[in-house]
N, C-alpha and C positions, 0 to 999 in steps of 0.2 A: 398708782405705779408711776404716773408721769411726774407727780410731785416729788417722789423719792429720787427719780432720775435727775430732776432739776437740782435737788439738794446736793446729790453726789457730784454733779457737774460743777456746781458752784464751789464745793470744797476742793475739787481738783484744780480749778482755775486759781483759787486762792493760794494753793500750795505752789503752783507754777510761778505765780507773781511774786511770792515770797522768796523764791530761789531755792527752796528746800527740795524741789523736784525739778529736774532738768530734762528737757526733751532731747531725744537722740534722733539723728537723721535716719531715715529708712535705709539710706545707703550704708550706714554703719551696721545695721542689722543684716543687710544683704552680704556685706563683706564677711561678717562673723559666720554666717551660714555657709558661704562658699569656702571659707577657711576650715570650718569644721568638717564639711563634706570632703574636701581635698585630703585632710589629715586622715579621715576614716578610710578613704580609698587607698591611700598610701600604706596605711597600717595593714589592711587586708592583703594587699599585693605583697608586702614584705613577709607577712605571716605565711602566705602560700609559698613564696620563694624559699624561706627558711625551712619549711616542712619538707620541700623537695630536696633541699641540701642535706637534711637529716637522713632521708631515705637513701640518697646518693652516697653519703659517707658510710653508712652501715654496709652497703653493698660493695663499694669500691675500696674501702680502706683495708679490708681483710680481717677486721677485728672479729667478725663472726666466726672466722676460721679457728680462733682459739678455742671455741667451744668443742671442736672435734677432739681435743685432748682430754675431754671429760672434766671431772671436778678440778683437776689441776689447772685447767685453762680458764676457769670461770673468773678468777681474779685478774688475769691478763685481759680478758674481755671487758670487765668492769673498768679497768684502767684506760682502755682504748675507747670507751664509750664517749660520744661527742656531747658531753654535758653542756659546754658553752653554747653550742648550736641549739640544743633543746631548750635551755633557759631563755635564750634570745627569742626563739620561736614562741614560747609561752608568753613572754613579755608583750610581743606584738598582738597576740590573741587577746590578752587582757586589755591592752590599749584600745584595740578595735571595739571591744565590748563596752568600755567606758565611753568612747566617742558615740557609739550607737545609743547608749542610754541618755547622753546629753542632747542627741538630735531628736527629731520628731518621728523617727522611723518606728519607734515602739509605742507611739501614742495609742492608748487604750488596748495595748497588746501585752500579754505576759512576757516579761523579760527573759524568763527561762526558755521559752520557745524560740525567741529571737536568737539567744545565745547558742542554743543547740543548732539552729539553722546556720549560724555563722561558722561554727566548728565543722559541720558537715560540708559546707561550701569550701572551706579551706582544705580539708582533707581530700575532698574530691578533686579540686583544682590542682593541689600538690601532687596527687597521684597521676593526674593526666600529664603533668610536666615531666614525669619520669620517662615518658615515651619520646621526649625530645632530648637534645644535647645541651640544654641550657646550663645544667649543673656542671657538666664537663668543661664547657666554655668558661664558666666562672673559675673552675679549678685551673685551667690553662692560664687565665689572666692573672691568677694569684702568684704565678711564678715570674711574671713580668713586672716591669716598673710602670704599671698602669693604675690610675686612680681607683677604678673599680676593683682591680686585683688587690691593691693595697688594703682596701676596705674589707674584703672578704678573707684575706690571708689568715688573720688571727682565728677566724671561725673554722677554717678548714685544716689548719696546721697546728693549732693549739694542743689538740689531744692526739695527734698522729706521731707515733714513734717515741713517745716519752714514757713508755711502760717500764715498770720495774720487774714485772713477772713474765713479759713476753718480748719477742724481737722478730722482725721480718726484714729480709734484705737479700742482696745478691752475693753469692759466694765468689770470692776472688782468690782465696788461698786455702788449701787443705793440708793440714799437718797430721802427725800421728795422734795428737791429743787435743787439737784445736782446729777451729774453722774461722777464717776472717771474712766478714760480710760487710758490704756497703749498704747503708741505710740512707733514707732521705736526709738525715741529720749528721752523717759522718760514718766513719769506719769503726767497727766494733769487733773485737776478738772474742770468740766463744770457746769456753772450756768444755770439751765433749767427753771427758774421761768417764763420767758416770751417766752419760746420756743414753736414752733409748732411741732407736730409730729403725725403720724397716730394713731388714737384712738385705732385701733385694735392691735397695736404693744405693746409688753411688753419688755422694755429694761432691760432684766435680765443679770446678770453677765455671761461672756463667749461669748457673741455675739459681732460682729463687727458693728460699726456704723460710719456714717459720719455726719458732722454738719457744718453749716455756721453761722457766727456771728462775734464777735470781740474778739481778743485775747489780753491778757496783761500778766504781769509776774506772777500774782497770780492765775488767772483762765481764762477760756474761756466762754464768755457770749454768749450762743447759741441762735440763732433766729429760726432755723429750724433743725430738726434731723430726720434722716432716717436710717434704717438698711442697711448694705452692703450685697449684694447677695454672695452666696457661691463662685461663679467664678469671683468675682470682687475684685479689689485692692489686687492682690496676693503679690505684693511687700510689702504692708503694713502688710499683714498677716505673711509673712516670716520674715520681719524685727522685728515685735513684738515677734515672736517665737524665733528669735536669741537672743533678749535682755532679755526676761522674761521667755522663755521656754513655755511648754504646760500650759494651764489654769488649775488651781487647785481650785475648789470651796472653798470658805471660809465660816465659820460658822457665824451665827448671822449677816448676811448682811441685812441692813434695806431695 
């Protein structure tokens, strides 16, 4: 055994002397390990944060409210779903898993168990964050000229308000066959001639409503309209407030 070790050592020394094998400083290995560990921690943190933002978006955007319209509201909900947020969240999970596989954390351990533990950790931590105001603070920053807000703005506003089958906003004008609403992305006129809505509801200026139907460049042809509850669609309420300010009643509204 000693003779074999001597032969192996001799071959290694010959390779080093020939220049075909180069020794690397232990500090290089240490730097690589620290860099890999930092990237792993950052990926896990971002995965947790984006999972929290997905939950926040589903609750605060009001998109789930479209499902209350039944089958007609399913397409509006699917259009309002935060696909960009979810895809980014999945990317960070995959990145974290790849970094774990490259590290020594799964040495002699099944990767499947480690990956499952990682996902459970992210889901649990993201769920815990829902009891804080982190997501809302990020949303507030997205309306400001702040570096962090500028980074998160595409994720929070990309899928908000761009639906072709649904619309949510604040009523500013009511006519005989139309309603004009303020949305986070501008003013939209709704054709309500063939729309259904609760008979006991009066869609007066200042209230928030949601509707499903068909959208085009000129107006939104509503098929069903309902009021938005006080604790519903808070992102829509804040977005309208940021763009148009507080509601001021207008005179001579029909």
